[in-house]
N, C-alpha and C positions, 0 to 999 in steps of 0.2 A: 737776111733782110733786117734792118735795124729797127729798134724799138719804136720810137715815136714818129719817125719821119713820114712813112707812108700814111699813117693814121691821120696826120695833120694835113698832108698835101693832097692825097687822093682817097678820101674816106669812102667814095662811092664804088671803088673797085672791089670786086669780090664781095659785094654786100649780100651775103647769104645768111645773115643772122649773127647776133653777138654771142660770143662765148660766155656761158653762165657758170660761175663758180658754184660749188656746193655750199648752200647757206647753212651754217651751223648755229646761228643765233640771230634773232631779230626782235626788236622792240620799237616803241615810239622814239626812243632816244638814239638808236643806232643799230648796227648789225656787224656780224663777223662771218667771214667766208673762208672755206678751204678750197684751194685752187692748185693747179699744176699742169704740167705737160710732160708726156713721155716722148722721147725722140729715139729713132733708130736710124743709123747712117752707115751706108756701105761706100767705101772710098777706094780708089785705085790711084796711087801716086807712082811716079816714074821709078823703076828699079825695085818696086816692092809688090808683094802680093796684095790681094784685096783684104781690107780690114773692115771689121764690123764692130760698131761701138754704139754707146748710148748717147753720144753727142752731149749737149748741155741740158739734159732732162732736169726738171726741178719741181719742187712742191713747196707750198707755204700756206700761211694763214695771214689774212689782212682784216683789219677792223676799223670802223669809223663811227664816232659818236658825236651827238650834238651837245656841246658844252654849255653854251648859252645861245640866245637867238643870234644867228649870223656867224657863230664861231663853232668850228668842228675840230675835234682831235682825232688823230688816226695813227695807225702803226702797221708795220709789216715785218714778218720774219720769214725767210725763204732759205731752203736747203737745196743744194745740188744733189742729184741722184746719179751715182756712178755705178755702172754695171760691173766693171772690173777695175782692178788697180788697188791702190792703198787704202781707199775708203769707200764706204757705201753712201754716207751722207756727210756733206760739208756745208757749213753756213756760207751763203752767198750774200744775203741782205739782212740787215737788222736795224730798223730805224723807227722813229716816232716823230709826230709833227702836229702843227696846228694850221688851220686855213680859215679864210674869210674873204671879205671884199678887198682886203689889203694884199691878198695873194696867198702863197703857201710856203711855210718854213718847215724843213725837215732836218733832223740831226741823227747821225749814226753811220752805220756801214751801208753805203749806197753807191750807185753809179754816178760818175761825175757828169757835170752839165755838158761838156763837149761830146761825151759819148751818147747822152740822151739826144742831143741835137743832130749829131752825125753829119751826113753830107750826101753827095750823089753816088750812092752805092746801094743797089737793090738786090745784091746777091745773097744766097744762102750759104755758100761755101768759100768761094775763091776771090771775092772782091775785098775792098777795104785797104789795099796797100797804100793808097793816097791819103788815108786818114792818119795824121802824124801826132795826135794828141796823147796816145796811150803808150808811148815809147818807154816811159819809166813807171807810170802808175798802173798799167794794165787795165785802165778805164774805171777803176774803183778805188775808194778811199775808206779806211776804217773809222776815221774821225772827221766826218764831213758835215758842214753846216751849209745847207742849200736853200736858195730862195727862188720861187717861180711866180711870175705874174702873167696872166693871160686876159686879153680883152678880145673884142670881135675882130680887130684888124692889126693887133700888135701884141707881141709877147717879149718878155725879158726874163733871163735866168742868170743866176750867179751863184758861186759857191766858194767856200774857203775850207781847205783841209788843214787841220791842226797838226803840228809836228810832234806834239806830246813829248817834249824834251828830246827831240831827234830820234824818237822811236818810230815815227811815221814820217811820210813825205810831206813837205810843205807845198801847198797847192792854192792857187787863186785863179778864177776864171770868170768871164762875163760874156754873155751872148744876147743878141736881140734879133728879132725878125718881124716881118710884116708881109701882107699880101695885097696885091693890086690886081683885081680881076682874077685871071688865071695864072698870074705870075706870083711866085713866092720867093722872098729873099731873106737871108739871114747872114749874120757875120759875128765874129767874136774871136776871142783868144784867151791865152793864159800863160802862166808860168808854173813849172813843177820842178821842185828841187828834192833830190834823193840823197841823203847823207849815207855814206858807206854803202852805196849801191853795189850789189854783187854782180861783177862783170863776168867772172868765171869762178872756178873752184879755188883759185889762189889769189884773186885780186878783188879788192873793194875800193871804190872811188866815190868822191862827191861829184855827182852829175846834176846838170840843170837843163831842162828842156823848155824853151820859150816858143810859142806857136801862135799863129793867126790863121783864121779860116773864113772864107766867104763862099756862099752857095746861092745859085739861082736855079729855080725849077719852074717849068712851064707845063701846064696841063691843057691838053687839047683833046676833047672827046674822051675816048677810052685809053688814052696814052699820056705818059708824062716823060719829059726829058729833063735831065739835070746836069749842072756843071759845078764842080767844086775846085777852088784853088786853095792849097795849103802851103804856108811858109813856116818853117821851123828851124831852130838852131839848138843843137845838142852840144853841150860843152862840159869839159872837165874843169871844176872850179880850182883845183890845185895846180893847174898848168895852163898853157896857152892853147891846148888842143881843143878843136871844135869842128863840128860837122854842120854845114848849112844845107838845108833841104828846100826844094821847090817841088810840089806835087800837083798833078792835074788829073782830075777824074771826070769822065763824060759817060753818062749812063742813061738808060731808058727802060721803061716798062710799058707793056701794052696788053689790054684785056681782050682776049679772043672771044670769050663767052662770059656768062655770069660767073662761072666757076673756074675758068682756066686763063692763065696769062703767061706771057713770055717776058724775059728780061735780059739785058745785055749791058756790057760796059767795057771801057778801055781806060787804063790808068798808066801814068808815067811819073816816076819819081827820080829827080835829079839831085845828087848829093855831091858837095864839094867840101873837102877837108882843108883845114889850116893847122900848121904846126904838127903835122902827122906824116908818117912815111907813106901812107896811102892817100892819094889826092882826090879821088872821086869814086863814085859808084852809082850807076844808073840802072833802073829797073823798069821793065815793061810788063804789063799784065792785062789780060783780057778774059772775059767769061761770057757764057751764053747759057741760059737756063729756062726751064718751064715749070709751072706750078699748077696743080689741080686741087681745088678745094671741094671735097665731097659735100661738106656741110660746115656748120660753125665749129665743129669739134674734131675734124679729121682732114688731113691733107697729105699729099705726096709731092715730091719735087725732085728734079734732076738737073745737073749742071756740069758743063765741061769748062775747063780753064786752060789757059796757056800763059806761061811766064818765062821771061828771059832777062838776065842781068845779074848784077851784084849789089847786095845791100852792104853798106859800110857801117860799122859800129865799133864801139870800144871793146877791145879784148886784151888779154895779157900777152904782151910781147917781150916781157922780161926787162923793161926799162921804163923811163918816164913817159914815153909816147906809147900809148896802148890803143891801137886802132887796127882794124883789119876787115877782111870779108867775113861777115857773120852769116851770110846766106847767099849761095851761088846757084842760079838756075840757068841751065844751058838749053834753052828752047824746050822746056818741059811741058807736056800735056797731062792734064789730070781729069778725073771723072768721079762723080759722086751721085748717089741716090739716097734720098731720105724720106722719112715719114714721121708725122706728129699726130698725137692724140691729146686733146685738151679736156680739162674739166674745171 
């Protein structure tokens, strides 16, 4: 389930109390808090044994202070907590900013606007195939300047990612949204260029991803249904090779009780290639899940997923045209269970 989407659209669902971080400093001028979440996930993928992992557990410190009347400064540093693998802690976020009536400006390592905004996907594990913004960026930028503005019925967000003399990706995005009664709408897009993007172990290429997204969500009682259309074009800048994508996501969530909800979604991604030996790749994806919140700091969730189709992407074919099937799913069913503890 993605960051800001449900908090904006359906804040009344699961209203069992706000999660409180551990306060480590407080004065009349501001405060600092230590926060985090531990995740445990058990997954079963086709042809594999059950795997148990830490998911994307994380911890961090955030602070906010009053600079002058009406102006605040703030910052956050966050680390991922990996139970196994090559590292125990790895930096996820590191940024500072200033806010006031003009909005909020943040600079540093942070999630990009299109990932904050997201779309019609309420899954914990298997959704999101129709969200095409993070193909090159992985949804985060190390040198990002971000602007957010929120009013009662309108919001706007934009960011620019600095390439730092081609050591980072070049990124620009802008999104806007509004609400009319129970209907929420947002749209936007951007462009992301990655110089010498690693396609595989033996090939690097200059790639560019240009994308547009529009989402409509309607809340009725204890339920919400959403639809997202994504259009993207991934191209190799040094050749005529390109992949055009159209993606459609339809999803919903419904609150059974104050603490339990169900969610489901179907997604379809259509890909057409030009100047490449592979000409298309279409993928279908569906999921169904349930979530139970014991209280504000603990929850469990389970989800089943089904995927079929081929994802086309750039790979090393030993020539000027590098494209192929980067992910093939032949009617695969998947299952996962997870738990989270917040502080």
